[in-house]
C-alpha positions, 0 to 999 in steps of 0.5 A: 178418370183421365183428367183426375190422373192428370190433376194428380200428376200435376200436383205431384210435379208441383210438390217435386218442384217445390222440394227442389226449389227449397233444396236449391235455396238451402244449398245456395245459402250454405254455399254462400256461408262457406265461401264468404266465411260468415259467422252469421246466416246469409240474408235471404235476399243475398241467396235470391240475388245469387240464384237470379244471377245464375239464371241470368248467366244461363239465359245469356249463354242460351241466347248466345247459342241461339243467335250463333245457330241463327247466324249459321243458318243465315250464312248457309242460306247465302 
C-alpha cells in the first residue's frame, strides 16, 4: 500500500514538473517575441538555447559560490 502511494506521488510530481516546463517554455517564447519585436513566432531552438543559457548562468554562479566557500574553509584551517 505504501509503495502504491509513492508511485502515485511520483506520477503527480512528474505531471507537475511537465506542466511547469511547458509553462516555462511558452513564457520564454512570448518574452523573446516581445523583446525582439518579432512579427513571427520565435523558433523552438531559440527558446531552448535561451533556457539553456539561463541554466548555464545559474550553474556558473552556484559553482563560483561553492568554490568561494571551499576557499574560505581552507583559509580558516590554515
